[in-house]
C-alpha positions as CSV (number, residue, x, y, z in Angstrom):
1,M,-29.4,-16.3,-42.0
2,D,-28.9,-12.8,-43.5
3,E,-25.7,-11.7,-45.2
4,A,-24.3,-9.7,-42.3
5,E,-24.8,-12.7,-40.0
6,A,-23.3,-15.1,-42.5
7,L,-20.3,-12.8,-42.9
8,K,-19.7,-12.6,-39.2
9,K,-20.1,-16.4,-38.8
10,A,-17.6,-17.1,-41.6
11,R,-15.1,-14.5,-40.3
12,D,-15.3,-16.1,-36.8
13,M,-14.8,-19.6,-38.3
14,V,-11.8,-18.5,-40.3
15,L,-10.2,-16.7,-37.4
16,R,-10.7,-19.7,-35.2
17,L,-9.1,-22.0,-37.8
18,L,-6.2,-19.6,-38.2
19,S,-5.6,-19.5,-34.4
20,Y,-4.4,-23.2,-34.6
21,R,-1.9,-22.7,-37.5
22,A,-1.3,-20.7,-40.6
23,R,-3.4,-21.7,-43.7
24,S,-3.1,-21.1,-47.4
25,R,-5.8,-19.2,-49.2
26,K,-7.0,-22.4,-50.9
27,E,-7.3,-24.3,-47.6
28,L,-9.5,-21.6,-46.2
29,K,-11.6,-21.3,-49.4
30,D,-12.1,-25.1,-49.4
31,Y,-13.1,-25.0,-45.7
32,L,-15.6,-22.2,-46.2
33,E,-17.1,-24.0,-49.2
34,K,-17.4,-27.2,-47.2
35,K,-19.2,-25.3,-44.5
36,G,-21.8,-24.2,-47.1
37,F,-20.8,-20.5,-47.6
38,S,-21.1,-19.0,-51.1
39,A,-18.1,-18.3,-53.3
40,N,-18.8,-14.6,-53.1
41,L,-18.8,-14.6,-49.3
42,S,-15.7,-16.7,-49.2
43,H,-13.9,-14.3,-51.6
44,R,-14.9,-11.3,-49.4
45,I,-13.7,-12.9,-46.2
46,L,-10.4,-14.1,-47.7
47,S,-9.8,-10.7,-49.2
48,E,-10.3,-9.2,-45.8
49,M,-8.0,-11.7,-44.2
50,E,-5.3,-10.9,-46.8
51,K,-5.8,-7.2,-46.3
52,Y,-4.9,-7.6,-42.6
53,N,-2.1,-10.1,-43.5
54,Y,-3.8,-13.0,-41.7
55,V,-3.5,-15.0,-44.9
56,N,-0.3,-14.7,-46.9
57,D,0.6,-17.6,-49.2
58,E,4.2,-16.5,-49.6
59,K,4.8,-16.4,-45.8
60,F,2.9,-19.6,-45.5
61,A,5.2,-21.3,-48.0
62,E,8.3,-20.1,-46.2
63,D,7.0,-21.3,-42.8
64,Y,5.9,-24.6,-44.3
65,I,9.2,-25.3,-46.0
66,T,11.1,-24.5,-42.8
67,S,8.9,-26.8,-40.8
68,Q,9.1,-29.7,-43.2
69,K,12.9,-29.4,-43.5
70,T,13.1,-29.7,-39.7
71,K,10.9,-32.8,-39.9
72,G,13.3,-34.4,-42.4
73,Y,11.4,-34.2,-45.6
74,G,12.9,-33.7,-49.0
75,F,12.5,-31.3,-51.9
76,K,10.0,-33.4,-53.9
77,K,7.6,-33.9,-51.0
78,I,7.7,-30.3,-49.9
79,R,7.0,-29.0,-53.4
80,H,4.1,-31.5,-53.9
81,E,2.5,-30.6,-50.5
82,L,2.7,-26.9,-51.3
83,F,1.1,-27.5,-54.7
84,L,-1.7,-29.4,-53.0
85,K,-2.2,-26.6,-50.5
86,G,-2.9,-24.2,-53.5
87,I,0.3,-22.2,-53.5
88,K,1.1,-20.8,-57.0
89,E,3.8,-22.5,-58.9
90,E,6.0,-19.4,-59.2
91,V,5.8,-18.8,-55.4
92,I,6.7,-22.5,-54.8
93,E,9.7,-22.2,-57.2
94,Q,10.9,-18.9,-55.7
95,K,10.6,-20.1,-52.1
96,V,12.1,-23.5,-52.7
97,S,15.1,-22.0,-54.5
98,E,15.6,-19.5,-51.6
99,L,15.1,-22.0,-48.8
100,L,16.2,-25.4,-50.0
101,D,19.8,-26.2,-50.7
102,P,20.8,-29.5,-52.4
103,E,23.8,-29.9,-50.1
104,E,21.5,-29.4,-47.1
105,D,19.1,-32.0,-48.5
106,F,22.0,-34.4,-48.8
107,E,23.1,-33.9,-45.2
108,R,19.5,-34.2,-44.0
109,A,19.0,-37.6,-45.9
110,K,22.4,-38.8,-44.6
111,A,21.4,-38.0,-41.0
112,L,18.1,-39.8,-41.4
113,I,19.9,-42.9,-42.7
114,R,22.5,-42.7,-39.9
115,R,19.8,-42.5,-37.3
116,R,17.9,-45.4,-38.8
117,F,21.1,-47.5,-39.0
118,K,21.8,-46.9,-35.3
119,K,18.2,-47.8,-34.3
120,S,18.2,-50.9,-36.6
121,G,20.5,-52.8,-34.2
122,F,23.0,-54.1,-36.8
123,A,25.7,-55.4,-34.6
124,A,28.4,-55.5,-37.2
125,T,29.0,-54.4,-40.8
126,S,29.0,-58.1,-41.8
127,E,25.2,-58.1,-41.2
128,I,24.7,-55.3,-43.7
129,D,27.2,-56.9,-46.1
130,D,25.1,-60.1,-46.1
131,N,21.9,-58.2,-46.8
132,K,23.2,-55.2,-48.7
133,Q,20.7,-55.2,-51.5
134,R,17.8,-55.6,-49.2
135,W,19.1,-52.8,-46.9
136,F,19.7,-50.6,-49.9
137,R,16.2,-51.1,-51.3
138,R,14.6,-50.6,-47.9
139,E,16.5,-47.3,-47.2
140,A,15.9,-46.1,-50.7
141,S,12.2,-46.6,-50.3
142,F,12.2,-44.8,-47.0
143,L,14.0,-41.8,-48.5
144,Q,11.6,-41.8,-51.5
145,R,8.6,-41.7,-49.2
146,R,10.3,-38.7,-47.4
147,G,10.4,-36.9,-50.7
148,F,14.1,-37.0,-51.6
149,Q,15.2,-37.0,-55.2
150,D,16.3,-40.3,-56.7
151,D,19.8,-39.2,-57.7
152,L,20.4,-37.8,-54.1
153,I,19.1,-41.1,-52.6
154,I,21.6,-43.1,-54.6
155,K,24.4,-40.7,-53.7
156,V,23.6,-40.9,-50.0
157,L,23.3,-44.7,-49.9
158,K,26.4,-45.3,-52.0
159,N,28.5,-42.9,-49.9
160,F,27.2,-44.2,-46.6
161,N,30.3,-45.3,-44.9
162,L,29.6,-47.6,-41.9
163,S,32.9,-46.9,-40.2
164,N,32.6,-43.1,-40.4
165,D,28.9,-42.6,-40.3
166,Y,28.1,-45.0,-37.6
């Protein structure tokens, strides 16, 4: 395959991939390398995509943070996922500070626990009182997997008031 043909094929593949959802530059670079394209060709295609604003890591980070907040994920998980997707550390810090609010994180974690409590089927507060440590550990583990910070998890669970929150 000559260079012009390879360039067209790589461009088409990237555009098809971008038609599903936005991608970071690193995700696209890794995709092209996995498909066997040279680093030079990948660089040319990605530069072209950035020129036309099809690839924009700052916009990608904003959209990703907004999406993950809506899904109920916390600060730590969002930061880590952006890092894995190849977003630069300074962009992550800037976007996280702009778009993530600790008070909003607290409310999101509290809403998740409230929803889980309602679904759990605890008939009365006495059932939780009997198993308080087990409940606390289970909910803390859940929030940790969701990427919430440890101090926030403790604050949410200690302030969870069954009479008001349920």
